[in-house]
N, C-alpha and C positions, 0 to 999 in steps of 0.2 A: 504493499500499499504506500502511496505517496503521503509523506507526513504532513503536508499542508494542502488542503483542498483549494485555498485561495491561490497559492502559488501554482498549483497544478492547472488551475482553470485559467489563470491570467499570468503566464510565465514572462511576457514581455513587459507588462506593467510593473510586476515585481522586480524584473531585472532593472528597469530604468530607476525605479525608487532606490533600490540597493546601490546602483552605481553611484548615483548622487549622493546618498548618504555616506558611502565608503570614501569617495574622493573628497567631498567637501569637509567631512570630519577631520581630514588630515590637512587639507589646504587652509581652512579658516584660521585655526589656531597657529599654524606654522607661518603663514604669511602675515599674521598679525604682529609677529615679533621678528621677521626677517625681511629685510628690503635690499634694493640694490641688486647687484649681479648675482648675489648668492640666493635670491629669491627663485630663480628659475631652477637651480639645483636643488633647493629645498623642496620645491613642488614635484620632483620626480616620483617619490613614493605614492602620492596621491593619484598620479597618472596610470596606476596599475588598477584603479577602481573598476573599469570596464571588464578587465580579464577576471579579477577576483569575484565580481558579482555573477558573471556567467557560470563560473565554477560552482558557486555556491547555490544558485538557482537550479542548475542541472542536478546537483546532489539532492536538493530539497524535493525535487519531482521524482526521486526514485530512480533517476537515470545514472548511466555510468559516466563519471567524470573522465575516466580514462579514455572510453570511446569517443566522448566529445573532443577531448584534446587531440586524439589521434586524427580525427576528422579534420580539426582546424590545422594541424601540422602537416597534412598530406600535400606535399609540394609537387606531386608527379602530374604536371600538366605540360602541354606543348610549350616550347620556349618563346613563342610568340606573345604569350600573355606576360611574361616577365619583361620582354622588350617593350611591350605597350606600357607596363607600369613605370618604366623609366622614360619612354619617349614622350608620353602625353605631358607630364609636368614640365620636363626639359624643354619641349617644343612650345608650350604655353609661356614659360619663363623667358625663353629667347624672343618670342614675339612681343611680349610686354616689355622687355628690354628695348627692343627697337623702337616701339612706340614711345617709350619714355625719353629715349635719346633723341627722337625727332622733336619732342615737345619742348625739352629743355637743354639739350646738348649733353655731351659726354664729359664726365668729371675725370681729368687726368689722374693716372695712377691708381685707378679703382679696379680695373679689370682683374689683374692677378690676384689681389686679396679677395675679391668676390668669387672668384673660381676656387680658390683654396677653401674659403669658408663653406662654399657649396659641397665640395668633396668631403669635408669634415662632417658637416651637418647631415649629408646623406646617411653616413654610418650612425651617427648618434640618434638622429630622428627616427631611423628604422628600427633601432633597437630599444631606445628609452624615450625618445622625444616625440612619440606619436604612433608608431608602428604597432606597439604592444596593445594599443587601444582596439585594434582590429580583431583581436580575439573575442571582443564583446560585440562591437557595432556590426561587423559583417559575419563574424563567427557564430554569433548567437541570435541577436536581435532581428537582423535582417531575414534570415531564413525562417524563423518563427512567423514574422509578420507576413511573409509571402504565402503562408499556408492559407491566408484569409483575404489579403489585400493584393492589389496590383503591385507590380515592382515600382512604378512611380510613386504611388501613394506610400508604400513601405519606405522608399527612399526619402521622401519629405518627412515622415515621422522620425525615422533615425536621424536625419540631418537637424531637425529642430531640437531634439533631446541632446544631440552631440553638441550644438551650439550652446544650449542652456548649461550644459555640464561645465563649460568653461567660465561661467559667470565669476566665480571667485578670482580668477586670474585677471579679469578686468577690474573688479572691485578693488583689488589691492595693488593695481598698477604694473603688474607682470606683463600684461599685454598693453601696448600703447595705442592701438587702432580703434576705430569707432566700432563699438559692439554691434550696432545694427547692420553695418556693412559686412563685418565679420560673420554674423549669423546668416546673412544672405549668401555670402560666399560658401560657407559650410553646407547649406541646404543644396545649392546647385551642384557642389562638388560631390555630394553624396549620391547623386543620380549617375555621375561618371563611375563612382566606385561600384555602384550596383551593376552597371553594364559590365565592368571587369569581373565581377563576382559571379554573375550569372553566366556570362559568356565563357568563362573559364571553368564552368561547372563546379563552383564553390571553392575556388583556390584562395584561401586566406592568405598563405604566404605572398601571393602576387598582390593582395590588397595591402599587406603590410609594406611591401616595397613601394607601392604606389604612394601610400601615406608618408613615408619616410622621404621620398623624392619630392613630393608636393611641399612639404614643410621646408625642405632645404632650398628649393628652386625659387620660392616666392620672395626670398630676400635679395636675389641677384639683380632684378631690375632696379630697385631702389638704390642699391649700392652703387651701380655704375653711373648714377646721376647725382650722387652726393647725398642721399638721403631721401625720405619720403616728403620732407618739407619743401624740397625743390620742385616737386610736381604741382601743377596748377589744379589738379583735382586729387581727392584721396586716393591712394592706391588701391583700396578695397574696391572703388568703383571699376577700376580696371580689371581686378580679379573676378569680380562678379560678372562683368561683361564677357570675359573671355571663357570662363567655365560655364556661364549661362548659355552662350551660344552653343558650346560643345554639348551640354545637357539637352538643349532643344533639338540639336541635330540628331542625337541618339534617339530622343523620344520620337521624332518624326520618322526616322529610319526603321526602327524596330517595333515601335508602338509602346504604349504605357504598360502593357500587360506583363512584358518580360524584360524590356530594355535591351534585349540582346537576340542573337540568333538561336540561342539555346533556351530551354525551359527555365522558368524561375526556380531557383534552388530552394528547397525546404530541408528541415533538419533530417540528417542522415544517420544520426548516432542514437536515436531513441530505441531502436531495436524492436519496435511493436507495430510497424507497418503503417500504410497511409490512412488506415481508418481512424486511428486516434488523432491524426493531425487534421482530419477534416470533420470531426464531429461538432455538434453545436457548442458555441461559446467562443472564448478568445483564441488566439493562435496556440496551437499545441495543446488543446483542452484536456479535460479531465479523464482520468481512468474512473471506471465505475465498477 
């Protein structure tokens, strides 16, 4: 028997609440006492909230955490999906760098530092600065939501909570961009992540690589022009525009149902067949 009927019937809601609780309970007291450059380092433990919450909810539903983890770590997919995970954010970053330079000009002496920072950040962001979140967002929430909703709707829901999850980082000044612009960027980027996840038939490692590369690449355009203050418009406007066009193109090309040429991916680790995932109730609903 599943120990909690509420968690069993509403795994995604339980997951979202627990993710916010775990991360915020770390971030709020820590960021209240740490500021400056150390704040980003001090925030790292809280960034594992999505992963921890997914494991806890899986366990509370009476399912195998080992099977869920094996599913999320299954990297055996065609190489093109890993290439896409690198090429999309790098391509967007280069395009935005060109747009930024056209608008305000190139800042001398910034290109090499920007590229070095990008190379370092790809490794850091993939392992500790964003990539680890994908065990939860795409590795748990998205497949559960897709048992009941279209891929587009599931993407927007995940994106909205994903954006909200960052709220303490804005409240304590760790992130310096406009919260509304950042939230819009995360929501449209979530559509691109769903395309990669569904198209690769649930490859979380590719999503991890995409997340890390996105986080690393978005700093390059503003670095080569001397910082975000040099731009005549907020950089988040450019980000939302670029990823929004990409998300729109994917939606038109593949349709909102799956956002990819493959089927919408649903939980593969439950071990009790599609019947349980399609019964009445919230995604991945109850055992009786």
